[in-house]
N, C-alpha and C positions, 0 to 999 in steps of 0.2 A: 059789305066787306070794307072796312075802313083803312086798312093798311095799303097805301098806294104801291109800295115796293112789292108786296105780295101779289097784288092785282097785276102788276106789270109782269112779274115772273110767270104767273099762271097764264096770262094772255099771250106771252111770247112762247109758251110751251116748254119752259125750262124749269128744272128743279134745282136743288142745291146738292153739293157734295156734303158728306156727313159733318164736315167742319163748318158748314154754312157759307162757303166761300164762292164757289164758281158754278156757272151753269153746267150741268152734266148730263141731263136726260130729259125726255119729255114726260109730263105728268101721266099721259096715257100709257107710256111704257112702264112707268112705275106702278100704275093701277093694275096692269096685267100681272106683274110679279106679286104684288100684294094679294091679289085675288087667289093666286096659287099658294103663296107661302103662308097665308093666314090659316090655311087648313092644317099646317104643322106637320105635313107628311114628308117634306123635303127641305133641304137648305138651298140657298142660292148657289153655293159651290157645286151642289149635286147636278144642277140643271143647265149650267152653261154649255152651249153646244146645240146640236141639231137632234130633235126628237128624243131628248133624254128625260123629259117630264113623265113621271109615272103616276103621280097623284092627281086628285081632282081639285077644282078651284071653286071659289064663291061665285055667285051670279055676277055678271059684268056688263055694264052699259058704258060705252065710250062716246064722248061728245067733243069733237075737236073745236078749239077756239082759234086756230090758225088754218090757213089754206096752204099746207105744206107737207107735213109728215106722212099723211095717209095712214097713220098708225091705227086708226079706228077700224081698218079692214085688213090688217096684216096679222100674220102669225108670229111676229118677231117682237122682241123687246131688247133695245140696245141701251146700255148704261156705261158710264165711265167708272172703271174699277181703279184699284191702286196703281200708282205710277202713271196715271193719265191714259191707260190703255182702255180702249172701248171693247166691251165684251157683249156677246149676244146670247139670248135664249130664243130658240126657234121651236115652236110646237103648235099644232093645230088647237091645242087647249088655250092658247092665248087669243084666239079669235073670240070676240065678244058675243054675248047673246043678242045684243042690239047695238047698232051704231046710229046715232042721231046727228043729222046735219042741220044746225040752226044758224043761218047766215047772220042773224042779228048779234050773235056772240062774237063775230069778227069785226064789227063796225068800229070798235075803239082801237084796233090794231095800228100801231104807228107806221108811217111810211117805210122806214128802214126794215122793220120786221116783216111787213107785207112783201117787200122786195126779196128779202133773203129766203123766206119760207116759200114764196112763189117760185123762185129759181130752184129750190130744193125739189119741189113737185115736178118741175120740168126735167130735172136730172133723173128723177125716178122713171119718168116716161121714156126718156132717151135711152137709158141703160136697160130698161125692161125690153125695149124693142131690139136692141143689138146684142143682148147677152148670149152666151153659149150654154147657159144652164139647161140641163136636159128636160126640165119642166116647162121650158118656153114652148108656147103653142100659138096658133092663129088668133085665139081669143085675146091673148095678151097683147098682140099687135093692134087689134081693134081698140082695146081699152087705151093703150098708149097713144095711139093716133088721136082718138077723141079727146083725151086729156090735153095733149099738146095744142090741139085746135082751140080749145077753150082757154087754156092758160096763155097762149101766145096772143090771142085777140084781146085779152083783158088785163094783163099784168101791169102795163104802163098806166092805164086809167085807174086801176085799183090803188097804185102808189100815189097818183096825183089827186084822186078824189075817193078817199076811203069810205065815204058815206053813201056811195052809189050801191043800192041793194042788188040791182041786176048784175052789176059787175062782180060784186062780192060773191053772189050766188054762183056765177060761172067759175070763179076761182075755187070756191069750196068744192064744187062738183068735180072740177078738173083734178084737184088734189086727191079726192077720193078715188077717181078712176085710175089715176096714176098709181095709187096705193094698191088697188086691185091688180093692176098689171104686174108690178114688181113683187107682189105677194106670191105670185106664181113663178115669175121668171128670175127673180132676184136682181140685185144691182151688181156693180163690178168695180173697175179700177178707180173711177171718180170717187166713189165712196171710200174705197180702201185708202186712197191718198188724202182724202179729206179728214178721216178719223184722227190721225195724229195732230192735225192742226187744231182740232177741237179739244182733244184730250190733253195736249201739252200746253197750247197757247190760249185755250178757252175761247176760241172764236166760235160763233154760233155755227151750227151744222150747215145751214143753208149758205152762209157766207163761205165756209170752208169748201163746199161743193162748187160754188161760183168761181172761186179763185183757181181751182185746178181743172174745171170742166173744159175750157177751150184747149188746154195743153194736152190733156188725156185724149181728146178727140183728134188732135193733130197726130198724136202717136198712133191712134187706132185706125186712122183713115186708110192705111194701106190694106187693111183687112175688111173694112166695112164702109167704104166710100159710098157704095150704092144705097146702103141702108140709111146713112146720114142724109144723102141727097133726097131720099124718098120722104124724109121728115121736114125738110127745109121749108117748103112752101106752106106747111101747116102753121108754122110759127111766124114766118115772114112771107106773106103771099107774093110779094114782088119778086122773090127768087124763082118763081115758076117760069119766069121769062128766060132763065138760063137753061139752055138745052143740054149741055154736056154735064153728065152726072158728077164728074170729078170737080168741075168748076163750081157747080151748085153746092157741092160738099164744102169746098173751101170758103165759099161765100157764106154758108150757114155758120161755120165755125167763127168766122170773122164777125158776123152779125150778132152772134150770142155774146161775144166779148164786148161788143159795142153796147148791147142791151144792158149788160151789167153797169156800164158807165152811165147810160141814160137813166137807169133806176137809182143812181146816186151811190153806187158801190165803188170803192177803190179796188183796183184789179191786180195789184202786185203784192206779193208776200211782204216785201220790204215796207209797204205802207202800213203794216200792222206790227212793226217793230220785231219782225222775225229776222234774225241775222243770217247772212249767207253761210256762216260757219255751222249753223244748225241743220242745214239741208241734208248732210249725210245721215244724221241721227233720225230725221224725219223719214228718209228713205228706208232705213233699217226697221223703223217702227211700222211703216206701211206694209212691209213684207210679212208681218205677222197676221195680216187679214187674209189668210189663205182661202177662207170660205167665199170671199168676194173676188179675189184675183183669179180664181179658177174659172169664173164666168166671163172674164174679159175676152173680147174678140181677138186680141193679140196678147201673147204671153208677155208678162212684165217681170223683168229681172230687177234686182236691187239697183244695178247701174241704170236701167231704164227709169226707175222711179226717181233716182237722183236727177237724171236729165230733165224729167218732167218738172220737178220742183225748181230746177235751175231756170227753166223757161218761164215758170210762174213768178220767179223772184224779181 
């Protein structure tokens, strides 16, 4: 493959809008939809939503080239539709026949993409563990914890030395485990508030998650401080020394924000030329993600969403 831009886009897991302009979806998510729509039994407009797919699909093998989305083991496909709105198709028919993890395909991943996709995987695990989704179960918790243990132990080294096969392997496996966790439990407000940042301002999905993660967790901690504190030492072993769960929760949130900086990410919305005047519109758009917001451990109003964006700005 001689086109370096195409290689970069494939390797970062992003496709293009129909006008060829902006990153909009992962290639695995597109492959899922193509496998369905190529049969000609339905249109995309027919299947947006949950369990609306009626037709069959072509055989499907998914091979991730990042340690991030976990899409190779999920029943969802999320794309950016008109107006920058992210829309989803959820169906068990989107699960592939085979998912292959080949760590060598992630070796050329640039440090920044390694960082943002790695944080994305961590968010999947955190939200899968704390969700109110009725499909949440103890196996989801086991998967989420194992994922965080692997991701937390390896993400910094993966960014610093992307040629380390052992580290890359742990990241790829951690991403897949997190994908399995949220495939059952679903994600929540972090993703709901991240989607408008990607859809409107074309920030990568992992970066969008990273920008709002600490602030959504601060908002949620009144309802799930104990759950956050239970995850803290998996990612940051030194936090096990903090006995009080609420203190450990606070330290966990602070440490995640600092991790973003250590990984080389700017952590304020203003750093990405998002004006403060845009925050009310972002809050309004986030409220459209009802399938995600209903899973959040604390109810999110539009005023709450605005406050979270303001804290992130």
